[in-house]
N, C-alpha and C positions, 0 to 999 in steps of 0.2 A: 488545517491551520490553527496555530497554536492561540489558546484563551489571551493572553498578554504579550507584552514585547520587552524586549533588555530595558526601552526607554520608562515603561512602565514599572518596572522593578527599581529603576534608580528613585521615580518617583515616589513608588510606596515607602522606600527606606532611608530616604533622602543619601543614599550616596552616591557616589560617579564614579566613571571609569577610573580617573587616575588615582582615588584613591584606594580600589581593587588592584588596579596593577601594583602599587606601594606594597601592598601586606602581600599582593600575593608573587611577587617577581614574574607575572607574566605581560605577554605586550597586550595591545588592546584587541587583537583577533583572537586571541586565546581566550581573554575575559569574557569575549561575545560568547565564542563557543560554550563557554562553563555557564554563563547565565541562561543560554539556549538550553542548555543542559536540564539545569533547574527549572525552567520555566514546565518543561515537558514531562519530569516527575511530578511536578505541583499542579497541574491540569488531570493527571492520573488520580491525584489524591482528593481533587475537588470532584471529579466523576465520580469517584467510588464514593463520595460524602452523598451524591445529588441520584445516586442508582443511574447514571449515565455511563453507554450509551442504552438508549432505550428501547425494550425488547417486542418488536411485532410477531405475534404468533400465527401461522398459518393463513394471512393474505390470502386474498383470492386474485387471481389471474386467468387470462383464457389466451391462448396463441390463435388468429387468425388469419393464418397465411404469413404472419409476421417473422422478421429474420431476430425481432427482438421486442421487447414491452421492457415499459419502464414500471419500478417499483413503487408503490403509493397506493391511496387509499379511493383511487379515480375508480378502479372495476370491482369495488365492495359489491356482492348482490343483497346482501341484507343489509348495509348500512350501519354496520357494526360499530366501526370506529370512526373517533372523531376527523379533524380536518388537520392533516400534517402534511408535511413534504417533504421526503426524505432525498429528493434529489440532490447529488453530491455531498451527501451527508453519510453515506452507507459506510459502516465499519464491517460487518462480517453477515455472511448469509450462512447460516447453520445447516437448514433442511429445505428441501421442495420436497413436496408429494402430489404423485401423479394419482391417475385411476388405478393402477397396480402398486402403489404405496411408494414408499420412500426412494427418490431417485439415487444413487450413488453419486458419491461427492467427487468431482473432478480431482485428478492430481495434479501440480499442487493444490492445498483445499481452499486455498484463497487465488487460485485462479491466475498468479500472476509472479507469484516471486521468478522465476525461471527467468524472466525475464527485464528484473528490476536491477539484479548487480550487475554492473560492466565487469568488475573484476572478476565474476566465473565466464567473462565469456574470451575466446580466442579469434582474432582476425587471420584469416588467410590469404590466399594470394590475392593480390590488389584492392584489399579492402581497409578501411582506417576504419574502428571502432569509436565510438562514445557513447556516453548517457547522456540522455537528451530530456532534461527537466519542464522544456518548456510545451513543446508536442508530444502529447501522449494521450493512449485512450485509457488509463488503468494504472491504480496505486499515483505513485508520483513520479515515475518517469517511462521513457521507453528507450529499445536500443536503436541508435541510428548510426548506418552503416553506409559510407561513400565508397561507390565502387570505382576505380579509374580503366576497369576494363571485366571483363567476365571474371569471376573471384568469387570466394566464400570467407564464412566466419563458422564458427562452432562454439557448444558447450555441451556439458561442461568442461571447464578449462585442464582438467585433469585428465578429463575423458574416462571417469570412473563412477559415475552414477547409480552403477549397479540396481538399476529399476525393474520389476517385473512390472511391464506395462498389459498382461495378457487379458486384463478384468475391464479394459474400458476400448470402446470402439470406434471411438471417434477423435479426431485432434482438430482444434478448434484455437483460432488465434485472430488479433485487429493486424493489416499490415498496409502500407500505403507505400507507393514510389512516386519516383519524378518520371519514370518513362514507363507507360502502361503496355508498352511494345516487347518490352521484358519479359523473360520467362524464367520463372524460379525453378527449384528446385528442393525438396526438404527430402535429406538421407537420416535415417535411425540406425545407428551400428552396434554390433555388438563386438565381445572383446576380441575376437579376430579378426577384427576388419570387416566383417560380413554387412551387409546394409541393408535394407529394405528401402524404395524412395518412391515419392509422388510428385510433378511437375504441377505446376499452377500458375496462373497468370491475374492481374487485377484487371480491371474495368475501365478504370479510370488514371487519372494522374492526378496526385497531391491530394489523394482523399483515402478516409479510413474506409476500409473494406474487411468484412469478415470472413478469412478462410476456412473451409469446412473440409475436411478428410476424412475418408472412411478407410482403418486400417487396412481391412481386406482387399481395396482397390491400389496397394502398393506394389510397384513393381518389384517382384521376388518373394512376395508375401508367402505362398504357399511353400514355398521353398526353405525362408529362415522366420520361422513364427515366432514370434518372442514369447516366452513362458518363464514359467520357474526354472527352466533349463537354459535358457537363452535371457539373459538379462539385457536391457539397453543401457549401453556404456555413454554414447554421446550422441547428440542430434548438429546436422550441418545445413546452413540453408547457403545453397550456390545461386548466382544469376548469370545470365547469358550476354549479359552486357551492360557497358557504361550507364551509372544510375545512381540515384542516393534513395535509401527505402529505411524505414522506421517499422520496428518489430515489436508488438506489444501482447501481454494477455496469454503468452502460449498455455497451452493444457491440455492434458488426456481427458474425455467426459464420456459420459454415457448420453450424448445426446442434448446436454446445458451446461453452458456456464455463465459467467456473470463478471460485470467490471465493479472494481471499487473508486472510487467514492460513489462515482455517476448513479450507481443502481442499475443497470443493466441487467434483464436475464435475457442469454442470447441462445437461440435457436444453432444447433453444431451439425444438423444433420444434413448431408449435401442432398440437394435437391434430384440428383438422381437417383436416389434410393426411396425417400419419401417428401414431403413437405411436414409442417405443421399441423396444418389442418386446424379444426377447432379443438385442440388440447386443452382441457384446464389443469390448472396447476393452484398447489397451497404451498407461500412462500414463507418461511422462519426466518427473521433476520434482524439486527440491531443497525441503529442511526444513531448519531449524535446532534441531539437538537439543536444544539448551541455551535457546530462547526462554522458554519458559513456566516449566521447573524448572531455576534457573542454579545448578549446584552451587558449594561455596564457593570452589576454587582458580580457578575460571572467574571469579567476582566478585572475586577478588584481583588475578588478571591483568587485568581490564580496569581498575579502580579503580588500580593501580600504574601501568600503561601509559598512563591520562588522567593521572594524577599526575606522569609523564614530561613530557608535554605541556604539564603547566601550569607546571611548574617552569621550564621551557625561556623559557615566554614571562614569567615573572617574573626570571628571569635577565636578558634583553634591558632590561625596566621598571628595574631595579637597575640596571642601567649607565647609562641613561638620568636618572636620578634622582642619581646620585652626578656623573655629568659636568656638571651644573647647580647641583647644591647643595652646598655648603661645610660650612654648619649640623648639628652632631652631633643637636641636637633634632630636626631634619626628620625623618633616619633611625632613630629611636630607634623601639624593638621590630620594626625591620623585618630580618631575616636577611643576612648578609650574603652575596656573591655566592660564595665559596667555601663555603659552607653549602649553599647554594642548589646548588651544580655536584655537591657530594660526596653531597648526598640523590639527586639524579638518576641518579647512577653506580650509586646503590647499589639504587635502584629497580629498573633496569636488570637487576644482576644477580638479581634476586630476580624478575623478570618471566620471565625466562629459565628459572630454575631449574621454576619452576611450570609453563612450558609444555611443559619436559624432560618432566618429571614425568607429565602428560598424555601424551602421545605426539605429537609433529608428524605433523601430516598423518593424524591420527587418522580423518579422513573424508574422502573423495577428492572434490573438487568438481569444479564442471562449470560452464562458461560456457555463455551462449545461443549463442554463435556455433558 
């Protein structure tokens, strides 16, 4: 969620969509998209000044025969951390440490990008694919597949992932179906069309469930072991009958993966192999403390910063218009360059005052490096 809105930017700058449309030559939808992009850039600038996201280092947790655990200070044995709530605000998980050291990061590292982009998916027989932004488990969307009969879909679309999956033992993802009597098969293909496969089912209708698969349990695994000499090219999902499914957070892992921004650490080892038992973990991650409840000052700083970026764009538009237009009626109701530049400078001073009042680098940031 952004710190400010298009309406906030107009309020901060004194502009309105009609003026931006007139200066840019865009329609209302294009102007909205442009301003939302400026807001996104402004939020990054505000976060950088404030040291957001906040970093939490080696937060203690314990799996006790659980499928998942929530990030947050509630399991901290020593009471070292202050009260905070990262639920639905988590941005990155950098590392998880177990008793044997750091656990290998999943592929992909954010555990979700493979099921976030519908443009890299391809519908097969009896299947219609769409990006679902209202019903998802991780990131900002899931993949929705409507099957009119037994059918398939696959990714990547070009069937050329060229990924070595040798170093991960498990596959985990979230899945839900409208018909729990359907069976589903996951197939992993190499460049020659050879594949390994594993069939799975769901226990409930219309409920997100964690699917945990062990690579060694796949059919043909002994014959087609995927390593540096046999790379994975694409992945296919098959269903046995008519149903609608939702597919999210797909990843290869070493026993654990996680959700964003919810902030769950998920156990990915099938129960037929072992269970989580009393496994102790230390998690290093970051979260945005202003993501869900944005304070007024943060909202103002974001809107004014985005307003500065908008005004800089409009100044350029104004120069272009005056360079080619001489008639005064064409410039009617359009602010002159001096007015735009004055307003931009004023907003910059206001932003600096707001952020100074909050406290620069209030939180210590942390990169993935």
